[in-house]
N, CA and C atoms as an extended XYZ file, in Angstrom:
510
Properties=species:S:1:pos:R:3:atomname:S:1:resname:S:1:resid:I:1 pbc="F F F"
N       -93.359     -103.349       83.361 N   UNK     1
C       -93.518     -102.076       82.764 CA  UNK     1
C       -92.557     -101.931       81.604 C   UNK     1
N       -91.383     -102.501       81.725 N   UNK     2
C       -90.421     -102.400       80.609 CA  UNK     2
C       -91.023     -103.069       79.325 C   UNK     2
N       -91.685     -104.223       79.559 N   UNK     3
C       -92.328     -104.903       78.458 CA  UNK     3
C       -93.393     -104.034       77.792 C   UNK     3
N       -94.198     -103.379       78.656 N   UNK     4
C       -95.313     -102.593       78.154 CA  UNK     4
C       -94.807     -101.338       77.412 C   UNK     4
N       -93.743     -100.752       77.885 N   UNK     5
C       -93.252      -99.491       77.277 CA  UNK     5
C       -92.366      -99.816       76.084 C   UNK     5
N       -91.407     -100.735       76.249 N   UNK     6
C       -90.421     -100.950       75.215 CA  UNK     6
C       -90.941     -101.883       74.100 C   UNK     6
N       -91.604     -102.962       74.469 N   UNK     7
C       -92.047     -103.936       73.500 CA  UNK     7
C       -93.398     -103.542       72.833 C   UNK     7
N       -94.343     -103.104       73.651 N   UNK     8
C       -95.656     -102.753       73.109 CA  UNK     8
C       -95.775     -101.285       72.743 C   UNK     8
N       -94.789     -100.498       73.195 N   UNK     9
C       -94.762      -99.073       72.902 CA  UNK     9
C       -95.963      -98.301       73.438 C   UNK     9
N       -96.394      -98.647       74.653 N   UNK    10
C       -97.537      -97.965       75.221 CA  UNK    10
C       -97.096      -96.635       75.832 C   UNK    10
N       -98.002      -95.697       75.811 N   UNK    11
C       -97.769      -94.424       76.477 CA  UNK    11
C       -97.776      -94.613       78.001 C   UNK    11
N       -97.038      -93.797       78.679 N   UNK    12
C       -96.973      -93.933       80.185 CA  UNK    12
C       -98.312      -93.881       80.866 C   UNK    12
N       -99.208      -93.024       80.390 N   UNK    13
C      -100.523      -92.904       80.985 CA  UNK    13
C      -101.353      -94.192       80.833 C   UNK    13
N      -101.236      -94.813       79.692 N   UNK    14
C      -101.905      -96.089       79.486 CA  UNK    14
C      -101.333      -97.193       80.302 C   UNK    14
N      -100.014      -97.196       80.469 N   UNK    15
C       -99.366      -98.148       81.381 CA  UNK    15
C       -99.923      -97.970       82.804 C   UNK    15
N      -100.066      -96.754       83.222 N   UNK    16
C      -100.612      -96.451       84.574 CA  UNK    16
C      -102.016      -96.961       84.734 C   UNK    16
N      -102.855      -96.765       83.682 N   UNK    17
C      -104.271      -97.280       83.749 CA  UNK    17
C      -104.271      -98.818       83.764 C   UNK    17
N      -103.397      -99.420       82.971 N   UNK    18
C      -103.301     -100.878       82.980 CA  UNK    18
C      -102.883     -101.436       84.332 C   UNK    18
N      -101.889     -100.828       84.910 N   UNK    19
C      -101.443     -101.301       86.247 CA  UNK    19
C      -102.527     -101.041       87.301 C   UNK    19
N      -103.260      -99.970       87.191 N   UNK    20
C      -104.380      -99.705       88.131 CA  UNK    20
C      -105.405     -100.778       88.016 C   UNK    20
N      -105.754     -101.146       86.786 N   UNK    21
C      -106.759     -102.219       86.582 CA  UNK    21
C      -106.251     -103.548       87.179 C   UNK    21
N      -105.006     -103.862       86.914 N   UNK    22
C      -104.398     -105.108       87.440 CA  UNK    22
C      -104.402     -105.064       88.983 C   UNK    22
N      -104.126     -103.940       89.532 N   UNK    23
C      -104.072     -103.793       90.996 CA  UNK    23
C      -105.399     -103.874       91.687 C   UNK    23
N      -106.421     -103.596       90.959 N   UNK    24
C      -107.778     -103.668       91.561 CA  UNK    24
C      -108.095     -105.072       92.093 C   UNK    24
N      -107.478     -106.084       91.533 N   UNK    25
C      -107.702     -107.439       91.982 CA  UNK    25
C      -107.274     -107.615       93.424 C   UNK    25
N      -106.228     -106.907       93.850 N   UNK    26
C      -105.766     -106.995       95.229 CA  UNK    26
C      -106.807     -106.426       96.204 C   UNK    26
N      -107.398     -105.319       95.763 N   UNK    27
C      -108.433     -104.716       96.645 CA  UNK    27
C      -109.635     -105.653       96.742 C   UNK    27
N      -110.050     -106.202       95.603 N   UNK    28
C      -111.222     -107.095       95.615 CA  UNK    28
C      -110.943     -108.339       96.467 C   UNK    28
N      -109.761     -108.899       96.261 N   UNK    29
C      -109.346     -110.082       97.008 CA  UNK    29
C      -109.298     -109.844       98.496 C   UNK    29
N      -108.768     -108.696       98.908 N   UNK    30
C      -108.724     -108.408      100.338 CA  UNK    30
C      -110.129     -108.289      100.928 C   UNK    30
N      -111.040     -107.723      100.165 N   UNK    31
C      -112.406     -107.623      100.607 CA  UNK    31
C      -113.176     -108.950      100.665 C   UNK    31
N      -112.799     -109.879       99.799 N   UNK    32
C      -113.473     -111.178       99.773 CA  UNK    32
C      -112.869     -112.262      100.597 C   UNK    32
N      -111.652     -112.089      101.027 N   UNK    33
C      -110.875     -113.191      101.674 CA  UNK    33
C      -111.553     -113.766      102.892 C   UNK    33
N      -111.997     -112.923      103.843 N   UNK    34
C      -112.578     -113.402      105.033 CA  UNK    34
C      -113.882     -114.161      104.787 C   UNK    34
N      -114.709     -113.599      103.928 N   UNK    35
C      -115.972     -114.283      103.596 CA  UNK    35
C      -115.740     -115.595      102.892 C   UNK    35
N      -114.787     -115.629      101.975 N   UNK    36
C      -114.455     -116.855      101.251 CA  UNK    36
C      -113.956     -117.916      102.241 C   UNK    36
N      -113.079     -117.513      103.173 N   UNK    37
C      -112.576     -118.470      104.188 CA  UNK    37
C      -113.683     -119.038      105.039 C   UNK    37
N      -114.602     -118.210      105.423 N   UNK    38
C      -115.745     -118.672      106.265 CA  UNK    38
C      -116.667     -119.609      105.504 C   UNK    38
N      -117.016     -119.234      104.291 N   UNK    39
C      -118.016     -119.970      103.497 CA  UNK    39
C      -117.430     -121.267      102.937 C   UNK    39
N      -116.245     -121.207      102.402 N   UNK    40
C      -115.654     -122.389      101.751 CA  UNK    40
C      -114.699     -123.194      102.631 C   UNK    40
N      -114.185     -122.571      103.671 N   UNK    41
C      -113.173     -123.172      104.509 CA  UNK    41
C      -111.845     -122.575      104.168 C   UNK    41
N      -110.988     -122.472      105.172 N   UNK    42
C      -109.691     -121.762      104.943 CA  UNK    42
C      -108.732     -122.588      104.001 C   UNK    42
N      -108.760     -123.892      104.110 N   UNK    43
C      -107.875     -124.723      103.202 CA  UNK    43
C      -108.378     -124.551      101.786 C   UNK    43
N      -109.658     -124.583      101.561 N   UNK    44
C      -110.190     -124.400      100.233 CA  UNK    44
C      -109.981     -123.019       99.729 C   UNK    44
N      -110.039     -122.037      100.636 N   UNK    45
C      -109.773     -120.649      100.192 CA  UNK    45
C      -108.320     -120.482       99.695 C   UNK    45
N      -107.397     -121.202      100.336 N   UNK    46
C      -105.984     -121.175       99.910 CA  UNK    46
C      -105.881     -121.826       98.523 C   UNK    46
N      -106.631     -122.904       98.305 N   UNK    47
C      -106.573     -123.524       96.976 CA  UNK    47
C      -107.197     -122.617       95.889 C   UNK    47
N      -108.303     -121.979       96.253 N   UNK    48
C      -108.939     -121.084       95.308 CA  UNK    48
C      -107.955     -119.909       94.989 C   UNK    48
N      -107.286     -119.406       96.036 N   UNK    49
C      -106.323     -118.329       95.836 CA  UNK    49
C      -105.191     -118.813       94.918 C   UNK    49
N      -104.726     -120.023       95.107 N   UNK    50
C      -103.644     -120.561       94.277 CA  UNK    50
C      -104.124     -120.663       92.823 C   UNK    50
N      -105.333     -121.054       92.627 N   UNK    51
C      -105.858     -121.187       91.267 CA  UNK    51
C      -105.889     -119.820       90.548 C   UNK    51
N      -106.200     -118.780       91.296 N   UNK    52
C      -106.248     -117.445       90.766 CA  UNK    52
C      -104.834     -116.850       90.634 C   UNK    52
N      -103.883     -117.300       91.424 N   UNK    53
C      -102.551     -116.749       91.428 CA  UNK    53
C      -101.679     -117.299       90.302 C   UNK    53
N      -101.831     -118.574       89.987 N   UNK    54
C      -100.943     -119.179       89.009 CA  UNK    54
C      -101.371     -119.108       87.559 C   UNK    54
N      -102.364     -119.898       87.175 N   UNK    55
C      -102.732     -120.006       85.765 CA  UNK    55
C      -103.049     -118.667       85.060 C   UNK    55
N      -103.681     -117.695       85.716 N   UNK    56
C      -103.938     -116.454       84.977 CA  UNK    56
C      -102.688     -115.696       84.539 C   UNK    56
N      -101.578     -116.057       85.123 N   UNK    57
C      -100.280     -115.435       84.674 CA  UNK    57
C       -99.994     -115.701       83.207 C   UNK    57
N      -100.558     -116.811       82.707 N   UNK    58
C      -100.357     -117.133       81.289 CA  UNK    58
C      -101.067     -116.183       80.337 C   UNK    58
N      -101.952     -115.346       80.828 N   UNK    59
C      -102.606     -114.340       80.052 CA  UNK    59
C      -101.673     -113.153       79.728 C   UNK    59
N      -100.752     -112.897       80.584 N   UNK    60
C       -99.881     -111.697       80.471 CA  UNK    60
C       -99.066     -111.710       79.186 C   UNK    60
N       -98.450     -112.828       78.793 N   UNK    61
C       -97.681     -112.778       77.540 CA  UNK    61
C       -98.550     -112.565       76.293 C   UNK    61
N       -99.855     -112.694       76.422 N   UNK    62
C      -100.705     -112.462       75.280 CA  UNK    62
C      -100.936     -110.994       74.986 C   UNK    62
N      -100.309     -110.164       75.772 N   UNK    63
C      -100.442     -108.679       75.593 CA  UNK    63
C      -100.148     -108.230       74.176 C   UNK    63
N      -101.017     -107.340       73.745 N   UNK    64
C      -100.815     -106.756       72.392 CA  UNK    64
C      -101.490     -105.355       72.441 C   UNK    64
N      -101.003     -104.463       71.618 N   UNK    65
C      -101.613     -103.150       71.625 CA  UNK    65
C      -103.143     -103.251       71.312 C   UNK    65
N      -103.904     -102.247       71.803 N   UNK    66
C      -105.302     -102.195       71.576 CA  UNK    66
C      -106.072     -103.168       72.442 C   UNK    66
N      -107.011     -103.949       71.816 N   UNK    67
C      -107.832     -104.858       72.538 CA  UNK    67
C      -106.996     -105.918       73.256 C   UNK    67
N      -105.837     -106.245       72.742 N   UNK    68
C      -104.953     -107.228       73.328 CA  UNK    68
C      -104.473     -106.860       74.720 C   UNK    68
N      -104.690     -105.625       75.134 N   UNK    69
C      -104.292     -105.238       76.497 CA  UNK    69
C      -105.263     -105.786       77.548 C   UNK    69
N      -106.434     -106.321       77.057 N   UNK    70
C      -107.392     -106.939       77.996 CA  UNK    70
C      -106.766     -108.174       78.649 C   UNK    70
N      -105.881     -108.895       77.932 N   UNK    71
C      -105.291     -110.113       78.439 CA  UNK    71
C      -104.415     -109.820       79.695 C   UNK    71
N      -103.445     -108.928       79.604 N   UNK    72
C      -102.644     -108.728       80.819 CA  UNK    72
C      -103.460     -108.015       81.911 C   UNK    72
N      -104.446     -107.229       81.508 N   UNK    73
C      -105.335     -106.562       82.558 CA  UNK    73
C      -106.067     -107.669       83.306 C   UNK    73
N      -106.661     -108.632       82.581 N   UNK    74
C      -107.420     -109.677       83.288 CA  UNK    74
C      -106.468     -110.578       84.067 C   UNK    74
N      -105.353     -110.933       83.452 N   UNK    75
C      -104.393     -111.807       84.155 CA  UNK    75
C      -103.872     -111.161       85.460 C   UNK    75
N      -103.495     -109.881       85.380 N   UNK    76
C      -103.037     -109.173       86.514 CA  UNK    76
C      -104.078     -109.011       87.578 C   UNK    76
N      -105.323     -108.729       87.179 N   UNK    77
C      -106.368     -108.585       88.107 CA  UNK    77
C      -106.659     -109.900       88.855 C   UNK    77
N      -106.646     -111.024       88.156 N   UNK    78
C      -106.860     -112.296       88.773 CA  UNK    78
C      -105.683     -112.700       89.704 C   UNK    78
N      -104.507     -112.399       89.268 N   UNK    79
C      -103.344     -112.663       90.135 CA  UNK    79
C      -103.437     -111.835       91.406 C   UNK    79
N      -103.736     -110.552       91.252 N   UNK    80
C      -103.885     -109.718       92.464 CA  UNK    80
C      -104.996     -110.238       93.422 C   UNK    80
N      -106.092     -110.713       92.802 N   UNK    81
C      -107.161     -111.294       93.572 CA  UNK    81
C      -106.676     -112.479       94.373 C   UNK    81
N      -106.015     -113.404       93.670 N   UNK    82
C      -105.503     -114.609       94.342 CA  UNK    82
C      -104.480     -114.320       95.402 C   UNK    82
N      -103.524     -113.401       95.123 N   UNK    83
C      -102.467     -113.053       96.080 CA  UNK    83
C      -103.096     -112.484       97.344 C   UNK    83
N      -104.029     -111.564       97.179 N   UNK    84
C      -104.673     -110.959       98.335 CA  UNK    84
C      -105.444     -111.929       99.201 C   UNK    84
N      -106.232     -112.802       98.561 N   UNK    85
C      -106.982     -113.799       99.290 CA  UNK    85
C      -106.010     -114.720      100.016 C   UNK    85
N      -104.978     -115.215       99.320 N   UNK    86
C      -103.999     -116.081       99.948 CA  UNK    86
C      -103.298     -115.423      101.089 C   UNK    86
N      -102.872     -114.135      100.927 N   UNK    87
C      -102.137     -113.478      102.003 CA  UNK    87
C      -102.992     -113.292      103.254 C   UNK    87
N      -104.246     -112.961      103.083 N   UNK    88
C      -105.140     -112.790      104.228 CA  UNK    88
C      -105.364     -114.093      104.955 C   UNK    88
N      -105.704     -115.121      104.207 N   UNK    89
C      -106.022     -116.413      104.811 CA  UNK    89
C      -104.791     -117.042      105.423 C   UNK    89
N      -103.661     -117.007      104.732 N   UNK    90
C      -102.427     -117.602      105.244 CA  UNK    90
C      -101.883     -116.779      106.393 C   UNK    90
N      -102.032     -115.469      106.377 N   UNK    91
C      -101.575     -114.622      107.475 CA  UNK    91
C      -102.360     -114.930      108.751 C   UNK    91
N      -103.661     -115.041      108.595 N   UNK    92
C      -104.506     -115.388      109.791 CA  UNK    92
C      -104.127     -116.778      110.319 C   UNK    92
N      -103.899     -117.716      109.415 N   UNK    93
C      -103.519     -119.045      109.783 CA  UNK    93
C      -102.165     -119.032      110.584 C   UNK    93
N      -101.198     -118.332      110.041 N   UNK    94
C       -99.896     -118.247      110.691 CA  UNK    94
C      -100.024     -117.674      112.116 C   UNK    94
N      -100.853     -116.694      112.270 N   UNK    95
C      -100.999     -116.032      113.608 CA  UNK    95
C      -101.741     -116.918      114.606 C   UNK    95
N      -102.673     -117.762      114.144 N   UNK    96
C      -103.383     -118.606      115.120 CA  UNK    96
C      -102.682     -119.935      115.344 C   UNK    96
N      -101.988     -120.442      114.354 N   UNK    97
C      -101.368     -121.772      114.458 CA  UNK    97
C       -99.964     -121.704      115.153 C   UNK    97
N       -99.237     -120.652      114.895 N   UNK    98
C       -97.857     -120.584      115.424 CA  UNK    98
C       -97.875     -120.204      116.897 C   UNK    98
N       -97.114     -120.946      117.721 N   UNK    99
C       -97.003     -120.530      119.143 CA  UNK    99
C       -96.457     -119.070      119.207 C   UNK    99
N       -97.021     -118.340      120.123 N   UNK   100
C       -96.722     -116.878      120.242 CA  UNK   100
C       -95.209     -116.624      120.250 C   UNK   100
N       -94.468     -117.365      121.035 N   UNK   101
C       -93.014     -117.124      121.155 CA  UNK   101
C       -92.252     -117.418      119.854 C   UNK   101
N       -92.832     -118.094      118.878 N   UNK   102
C       -92.193     -118.375      117.631 CA  UNK   102
C       -92.700     -117.543      116.465 C   UNK   102
N       -93.738     -116.771      116.687 N   UNK   103
C       -94.394     -116.036      115.610 CA  UNK   103
C       -93.435     -115.105      114.860 C   UNK   103
N       -92.594     -114.396      115.583 N   UNK   104
C       -91.621     -113.499      114.918 CA  UNK   104
C       -90.689     -114.260      113.991 C   UNK   104
N       -90.212     -115.386      114.470 N   UNK   105
C       -89.240     -116.180      113.684 CA  UNK   105
C       -89.975     -116.745      112.445 C   UNK   105
N       -91.158     -117.244      112.622 N   UNK   106
C       -91.902     -117.799      111.470 CA  UNK   106
C       -92.231     -116.738      110.469 C   UNK   106
N       -92.623     -115.573      110.921 N   UNK   107
C       -92.956     -114.489      109.982 CA  UNK   107
C       -91.713     -114.033      109.218 C   UNK   107
N       -90.620     -113.819      109.908 N   UNK   108
C       -89.378     -113.403      109.249 CA  UNK   108
C       -88.906     -114.455      108.285 C   UNK   108
N       -88.981     -115.730      108.643 N   UNK   109
C       -88.562     -116.823      107.742 CA  UNK   109
C       -89.414     -116.819      106.472 C   UNK   109
N       -90.748     -116.626      106.661 N   UNK   110
C       -91.624     -116.630      105.542 CA  UNK   110
C       -91.281     -115.448      104.601 C   UNK   110
N       -91.043     -114.294      105.176 N   UNK   111
C       -90.710     -113.122      104.403 CA  UNK   111
C       -89.350     -113.306      103.622 C   UNK   111
N       -88.387     -113.915      104.329 N   UNK   112
C       -87.077     -114.195      103.699 CA  UNK   112
C       -87.247     -115.097      102.504 C   UNK   112
N       -87.999     -116.176      102.684 N   UNK   113
C       -88.204     -117.085      101.570 CA  UNK   113
C       -88.993     -116.417      100.435 C   UNK   113
N       -89.990     -115.641      100.780 N   UNK   114
C       -90.848     -115.018       99.771 CA  UNK   114
C       -90.057     -113.895       99.027 C   UNK   114
N       -89.609     -112.917       99.782 N   UNK   115
C       -88.939     -111.785       99.152 CA  UNK   115
C       -87.523     -112.068       98.750 C   UNK   115
N       -86.890     -113.085       99.361 N   UNK   116
C       -85.527     -113.423       99.005 CA  UNK   116
C       -85.425     -114.001       97.599 C   UNK   116
N       -86.524     -114.552       97.103 N   UNK   117
C       -86.470     -115.148       95.755 CA  UNK   117
C       -86.642     -114.079       94.647 C   UNK   117
N       -87.104     -112.879       95.017 N   UNK   118
C       -87.353     -111.858       94.014 CA  UNK   118
C       -86.052     -111.444       93.293 C   UNK   118
N       -84.926     -111.193       94.011 N   UNK   119
C       -83.696     -110.874       93.250 CA  UNK   119
C       -83.239     -112.023       92.362 C   UNK   119
N       -83.448     -113.264       92.837 N   UNK   120
C       -83.026     -114.398       91.990 CA  UNK   120
C       -83.882     -114.473       90.744 C   UNK   120
N       -85.160     -114.263       90.851 N   UNK   121
C       -86.056     -114.294       89.725 CA  UNK   121
C       -85.731     -113.141       88.769 C   UNK   121
N       -85.433     -111.976       89.324 N   UNK   122
C       -85.073     -110.826       88.489 CA  UNK   122
C       -83.790     -111.099       87.706 C   UNK   122
N       -82.833     -111.729       88.338 N   UNK   123
C       -81.575     -112.091       87.687 CA  UNK   123
C       -81.813     -113.068       86.571 C   UNK   123
N       -82.630     -114.081       86.865 N   UNK   124
C       -82.927     -115.107       85.854 CA  UNK   124
C       -83.700     -114.476       84.698 C   UNK   124
N       -84.690     -113.648       85.018 N   UNK   125
C       -85.475     -112.980       83.963 CA  UNK   125
C       -84.596     -112.081       83.105 C   UNK   125
N       -83.662     -111.367       83.751 N   UNK   126
C       -82.759     -110.495       83.026 CA  UNK   126
C       -81.821     -111.301       82.065 C   UNK   126
N       -81.386     -112.458       82.582 N   UNK   127
C       -80.486     -113.289       81.741 CA  UNK   127
C       -81.272     -113.844       80.539 C   UNK   127
N       -82.474     -114.323       80.806 N   UNK   128
C       -83.302     -114.859       79.731 CA  UNK   128
C       -83.661     -113.722       78.744 C   UNK   128
N       -83.985     -112.552       79.268 N   UNK   129
C       -84.322     -111.419       78.390 CA  UNK   129
C       -83.161     -111.011       77.531 C   UNK   129
N       -81.980     -110.965       78.113 N   UNK   130
C       -80.773     -110.546       77.381 CA  UNK   130
C       -80.435     -111.550       76.293 C   UNK   130
N       -80.659     -112.838       76.595 N   UNK   131
C       -80.272     -113.860       75.631 CA  UNK   131
C       -81.323     -114.104       74.559 C   UNK   131
N       -82.592     -114.143       74.999 N   UNK   132
C       -83.683     -114.587       74.100 CA  UNK   132
C       -84.755     -113.484       73.819 C   UNK   132
N       -84.657     -112.375       74.538 N   UNK   133
C       -85.635     -111.316       74.323 CA  UNK   133
C       -86.609     -111.162       75.469 C   UNK   133
N       -87.165     -109.982       75.565 N   UNK   134
C       -88.034     -109.674       76.710 CA  UNK   134
C       -89.331     -110.521       76.627 C   UNK   134
N       -89.883     -110.699       75.440 N   UNK   135
C       -91.122     -111.528       75.325 CA  UNK   135
C       -90.909     -112.958       75.822 C   UNK   135
N       -89.789     -113.524       75.499 N   UNK   136
C       -89.485     -114.857       75.944 CA  UNK   136
C       -89.340     -114.887       77.471 C   UNK   136
N       -88.646     -113.933       78.008 N   UNK   137
C       -88.456     -113.847       79.474 CA  UNK   137
C       -89.807     -113.745       80.171 C   UNK   137
N       -90.710     -112.863       79.601 N   UNK   138
C       -92.041     -112.704       80.210 CA  UNK   138
C       -92.754     -114.080       80.151 C   UNK   138
N       -92.689     -114.771       79.023 N   UNK   139
C       -93.364     -116.019       78.914 CA  UNK   139
C       -92.828     -117.076       79.934 C   UNK   139
N       -91.507     -117.196       79.994 N   UNK   140
C       -90.883     -118.181       80.873 CA  UNK   140
C       -91.245     -117.895       82.364 C   UNK   140
N       -91.151     -116.640       82.729 N   UNK   141
C       -91.408     -116.296       84.167 CA  UNK   141
C       -92.887     -116.446       84.490 C   UNK   141
N       -93.800     -116.070       83.593 N   UNK   142
C       -95.221     -116.254       83.864 CA  UNK   142
C       -95.595     -117.761       83.825 C   UNK   142
N       -94.955     -118.526       83.000 N   UNK   143
C       -95.205     -120.000       82.957 CA  UNK   143
C       -94.736     -120.604       84.307 C   UNK   143
N       -93.599     -120.116       84.846 N   UNK   144
C       -93.165     -120.624       86.111 CA  UNK   144
C       -94.167     -120.222       87.242 C   UNK   144
N       -94.620     -118.987       87.174 N   UNK   145
C       -95.613     -118.539       88.147 CA  UNK   145
C       -96.885     -119.372       88.051 C   UNK   145
N       -97.262     -119.750       86.815 N   UNK   146
C       -98.493     -120.536       86.623 CA  UNK   146
C       -98.363     -121.907       87.232 C   UNK   146
N       -97.114     -122.452       87.303 N   UNK   147
C       -96.885     -123.825       87.821 CA  UNK   147
C       -96.712     -123.837       89.323 C   UNK   147
N       -96.251     -122.789       89.909 N   UNK   148
C       -95.814     -122.858       91.331 CA  UNK   148
C       -96.959     -123.226       92.314 C   UNK   148
N       -98.241     -122.866       92.073 N   UNK   149
C       -99.221     -123.264       93.045 CA  UNK   149
C       -99.636     -124.760       92.940 C   UNK   149
N       -99.130     -125.446       91.908 N   UNK   150
C       -99.601     -126.794       91.643 CA  UNK   150
C       -99.203     -127.737       92.789 C   UNK   150
N       -98.181     -127.409       93.532 N   UNK   151
C       -97.781     -128.282       94.674 CA  UNK   151
C       -98.916     -128.374       95.706 C   UNK   151
N       -99.723     -127.305       95.849 N   UNK   152
C      -100.824     -127.339       96.790 CA  UNK   152
C      -101.905     -128.339       96.328 C   UNK   152
N      -102.072     -128.469       95.036 N   UNK   153
C      -103.136     -129.348       94.525 CA  UNK   153
C      -102.797     -130.814       94.541 C   UNK   153
N      -101.538     -131.157       94.776 N   UNK   154
C      -101.152     -132.531       94.917 CA  UNK   154
C      -100.869     -132.904       96.385 C   UNK   154
N      -100.818     -131.956       97.270 N   UNK   155
C      -100.551     -132.163       98.678 CA  UNK   155
C      -101.820     -132.454       99.498 C   UNK   155
N      -101.611     -132.673      100.779 N   UNK   156
C      -102.724     -133.069      101.663 CA  UNK   156
C      -103.785     -131.937      101.834 C   UNK   156
N      -103.418     -130.698      101.613 N   UNK   157
C      -104.382     -129.614      101.811 CA  UNK   157
C      -105.620     -129.794      100.933 C   UNK   157
N      -105.474     -130.447       99.855 N   UNK   158
C      -106.634     -130.553       98.889 CA  UNK   158
C      -107.742     -131.391       99.496 C   UNK   158
N      -107.489     -132.177      100.531 N   UNK   159
C      -108.528     -133.006      101.158 CA  UNK   159
C      -109.151     -132.341      102.378 C   UNK   159
N      -108.737     -131.170      102.703 N   UNK   160
C      -109.223     -130.490      103.914 CA  UNK   160
C      -110.197     -129.377      103.576 C   UNK   160
N      -111.104     -129.120      104.512 N   UNK   161
C      -111.997     -127.925      104.360 CA  UNK   161
C      -111.279     -126.731      104.981 C   UNK   161
N      -110.696     -126.916      106.146 N   UNK   162
C      -110.025     -125.820      106.874 CA  UNK   162
C      -108.580     -126.199      107.195 C   UNK   162
N      -107.775     -125.163      107.313 N   UNK   163
C      -106.407     -125.337      107.806 CA  UNK   163
C      -106.516     -125.682      109.284 C   UNK   163
N      -105.535     -126.392      109.812 N   UNK   164
C      -105.581     -126.735      111.253 CA  UNK   164
C      -105.517     -125.496      112.154 C   UNK   164
N      -106.243     -125.558      113.258 N   UNK   165
C      -106.252     -124.444      114.215 CA  UNK   165
C      -105.066     -124.457      115.175 C   UNK   165
N      -104.516     -125.626      115.364 N   UNK   166
C      -103.342     -125.794      116.262 CA  UNK   166
C      -102.541     -126.993      115.820 C   UNK   166
N      -101.252     -127.005      116.194 N   UNK   167
C      -100.437     -128.193      115.886 CA  UNK   167
C      -101.031     -129.471      116.500 C   UNK   167
N      -100.835     -130.558      115.802 N   UNK   168
C      -101.321     -131.834      116.355 CA  UNK   168
C      -100.609     -132.155      117.644 C   UNK   168
N      -101.330     -132.756      118.560 N   UNK   169
C      -100.703     -133.140      119.866 CA  UNK   169
C       -99.703     -134.259      119.596 C   UNK   169
N       -98.567     -134.191      120.299 N   UNK   170
C       -97.562     -135.206      120.060 CA  UNK   170
C       -97.486     -136.132      121.194 C   UNK   170
């Protein structure tokens, strides 16, 4: 929002509309996640979600007043779509795969890793923004977001249709 208000000089109402459009992706993704997991497979749904979560972030730095607002709107909408699909599919996987007595620990650990990085990213973005400007910080952080799902595309999940239903017997 700082970028939209300070750098692009958008009115608060327009910022609200833009954020609403971007957020619609989350609603659409939540509605599609189960069907996508059933039709394509849960492992493939996670990969599809990753494709929508990462690379579309590169559209956000293209923001410009007027028609140029379509870029962050589309990027944000696609990111929301991917995040929602991924959250639904991975959440269901976690609940079925994890032994019941460990589910609380696994869930808390996942949240710690996920949400615990937010302050670190904010600190890094602030430092980059203070040194090189807000636009550079937006570009660096969205480029990082675009790269993060790539680990899924080089790992073993890319060869699976579905995520495992239970741990392998030892």
